Structures are given as C-alpha cells and as structure tokens.
N, CA, C and O of each residue as an XYZ file, in Angstrom:
224
protein
N      96.517     73.310    -42.568
C      96.774     72.234    -43.543
C      97.111     70.898    -42.925
O      96.963     69.833    -43.523
N      97.558     71.011    -41.734
C      97.742     69.611    -41.071
C      96.357     68.937    -40.711
O      96.148     67.726    -40.784
N      95.550     69.776    -40.360
C      94.179     69.085    -39.959
C      93.453     68.599    -41.262
O      92.725     67.607    -41.224
N      93.664     69.317    -42.429
C      93.143     68.604    -43.751
C      93.829     67.351    -44.114
O      93.273     66.453    -44.747
N      94.998     67.311    -43.718
C      95.699     65.859    -43.925
C      95.200     64.863    -43.090
O      95.239     63.686    -43.448
N      94.721     65.212    -41.983
C      94.226     64.128    -41.138
C      92.677     63.960    -41.183
O      92.128     63.018    -40.611
N      92.005     64.889    -41.870
C      90.623     64.966    -42.147
C      90.247     64.133    -43.285
O      89.220     63.461    -43.195
N      90.938     64.098    -44.319
C      90.752     63.183    -45.699
C      90.661     62.021    -45.442
O      89.574     61.566    -45.798
N      91.593     61.011    -44.779
C      91.392     59.672    -44.737
C      90.224     59.312    -43.920
O      89.511     58.361    -44.239
N      89.984     60.070    -42.824
C      88.800     59.941    -42.019
C      87.694     59.817    -42.455
O      86.891     58.932    -42.157
N      87.506     60.938    -43.413
C      86.222     61.158    -44.178
C      85.999     60.119    -45.422
O      84.882     59.818    -45.844
N      87.147     59.653    -45.909
C      86.908     58.698    -47.095
C      86.627     57.382    -46.269
O      85.702     56.698    -46.706
N      87.183     56.988    -45.308
C      86.884     55.749    -44.576
C      85.314     55.746    -44.132
O      84.562     54.784    -44.289
N      84.975     56.926    -43.582
C      83.633     56.992    -43.051
C      82.460     57.105    -44.167
O      81.278     56.876    -43.914
N      82.923     57.463    -45.348
C      81.754     57.422    -46.526
C      81.457     56.212    -47.105
O      81.917     55.838    -48.184
N      80.608     55.520    -46.328
C      80.016     54.193    -46.541
C      79.448     54.056    -47.969
O      79.793     53.015    -48.527
N      78.752     54.777    -48.593
C      78.352     54.844    -50.014
C      79.404     54.585    -50.925
O      79.185     53.947    -51.956
N      80.728     55.101    -50.587
C      81.887     54.836    -51.587
C      82.218     53.467    -51.681
O      82.672     53.075    -52.756
N      82.072     52.663    -50.748
C      82.691     51.179    -50.725
C      81.416     50.145    -50.443
O      81.622     48.939    -50.313
N      80.204     50.665    -50.367
C      78.943     49.782    -50.165
C      78.828     49.167    -51.596
O      78.001     49.648    -52.371
N      79.550     48.221    -51.946
C      79.550     47.516    -53.436
C      79.549     46.217    -53.112
O      80.351     45.829    -52.263
N      78.600     45.262    -53.761
C      78.745     43.904    -53.593
C      79.496     43.298    -54.630
O      80.335     42.439    -54.356
N      79.271     43.673    -55.841
C      79.886     42.963    -57.110
C      81.246     43.035    -57.229
O      81.833     42.034    -57.639
N      81.955     44.169    -56.911
C      83.418     44.264    -57.208
C      84.147     43.375    -56.221
O      83.949     43.297    -55.009
N      85.014     42.729    -56.949
C      85.901     41.648    -56.380
C      87.278     41.889    -56.896
O      87.407     42.429    -57.994
N      88.281     41.545    -56.222
C      89.683     41.761    -56.696
C      90.502     40.418    -56.075
O      90.795     40.366    -54.880
N      90.779     39.525    -56.861
C      91.376     38.189    -56.516
C      90.416     37.448    -55.525
O      90.828     36.659    -54.676
N      89.233     37.740    -55.691
C      88.007     36.981    -55.073
C      87.785     37.635    -53.620
O      86.952     37.226    -52.811
N      88.590     38.627    -53.433
C      88.314     39.638    -52.147
C      87.150     40.545    -52.451
O      87.148     41.294    -53.428
N      86.074     40.448    -51.511
C      85.073     41.721    -51.831
C      85.735     42.984    -51.638
O      86.805     43.063    -51.035
N      85.090     44.051    -52.167
C      85.497     45.188    -52.322
C      85.669     45.920    -51.156
O      86.566     46.759    -51.063
N      84.747     45.634    -50.091
C      84.804     46.253    -48.829
C      86.143     45.809    -48.115
O      86.843     46.656    -47.561
N      86.484     44.499    -48.133
C      87.864     44.295    -47.436
C      88.950     44.879    -47.895
O      89.713     45.466    -47.128
N      89.167     44.800    -49.182
C      90.385     45.292    -49.769
C      90.485     46.864    -49.857
O      91.557     47.459    -49.972
N      89.228     47.481    -49.789
C      89.293     48.911    -49.679
C      89.635     49.306    -48.201
O      90.361     50.266    -47.943
N      89.079     48.523    -47.270
C      89.466     48.928    -45.871
C      91.127     48.632    -45.594
O      91.838     49.435    -44.990
N      91.574     47.436    -46.100
C      93.006     47.189    -46.207
C      93.822     48.234    -46.825
O      94.850     48.671    -46.307
N      93.328     48.637    -47.975
C      94.036     49.819    -48.654
C      94.118     50.986    -47.988
O      95.102     51.708    -48.147
N      93.087     51.333    -47.144
C      93.089     52.668    -46.416
C      94.018     52.725    -45.206
O      94.171     53.744    -44.532
N      94.597     51.622    -44.990
C      95.522     51.574    -43.815
C      96.919     52.204    -44.216
O      97.421     53.049    -43.475
N      97.540     51.810    -45.359
C      98.669     52.462    -45.888
C      98.424     53.922    -46.337
O      99.253     54.824    -46.214
N      97.204     54.048    -46.864
C      97.040     55.507    -47.312
C      96.922     56.483    -46.296
O      97.415     57.606    -46.397
N      96.215     56.040    -45.219
C      95.917     56.825    -44.000
C      97.420     56.976    -43.330
O      97.661     58.054    -42.786
N      98.307     56.095    -43.337
C      99.634     56.260    -42.794
C     100.343     57.228    -43.584
O     100.957     58.107    -42.979
N     100.356     57.206    -44.881
C     100.918     58.385    -45.707
C     100.449     59.883    -45.402
O     101.182     60.872    -45.409
N      99.049     59.851    -45.127
C      98.379     61.195    -44.778
C      98.937     61.527    -43.548
O      99.283     62.701    -43.416
N      99.134     60.626    -42.449
C      99.650     60.922    -41.177
C     101.050     61.259    -41.276
O     101.424     62.198    -40.574
N     101.923     60.660    -42.033
C     103.185     61.081    -42.060
C     103.471     62.504    -42.827
O     104.330     63.308    -42.465
N     102.646     62.660    -43.885
C     102.592     63.981    -44.292
C     102.239     65.280    -43.306
O     102.821     66.353    -43.147
N     101.178     64.782    -42.785
C     100.794     65.862    -41.650
C     101.789     66.021    -40.717
O     102.064     67.188    -40.440
N     102.455     65.072    -40.113
C     103.688     65.186    -39.281
C     104.683     65.795    -39.595
O     105.174     66.644    -38.852
N     105.246     65.441    -40.914
C     106.307     66.130    -41.406
C     106.047     67.577    -41.916
O     107.051     68.273    -42.072
N     104.858     68.111    -42.192
C     104.481     69.397    -42.490
C     104.412     70.250    -41.232
O     104.582     71.468    -41.306
N     104.142     69.571    -39.962
C     104.165     70.289    -38.802
C     105.422     70.491    -38.225
O     105.617     71.472    -37.507
N     106.411     69.563    -38.492
C     107.694     69.848    -38.127
C     108.575     71.023    -38.573
O     109.543     71.471    -37.959
N     108.072     71.453    -39.764
C     108.833     72.640    -40.378
C     108.350     74.003    -39.711
O     108.842     75.074    -40.068
C-alpha cells in the first residue's frame, strides 16, 4: 500500500496528455504551470500518508 501511495503522484505528474492543454488558464496562468504547482502539495500529502502508514 505504501508503494501505491508513492506511485500515484508520480504517474499523474508523468501523464503529459493529462495537462497538455493550451487554452485552460486560471488567473492568466497557463494550465501547465498551475497544475505542476498544484502537484507539489498533493505529492507531499501522498508522501506523508505513505510515511504515516509505514510507521504503524
């Protein structure tokens, strides 16, 4: 289970067709940039869950 928690954010970040969009913008920021910036805290949460799950 721990490895699945580590595998999910990596696969989402590496699936380029998911965020290879030109037209989507949020506050003038292209989708690619804010998706990558959003993946940082999401990945941290998955890493924290894997760490806490491993300690028990």
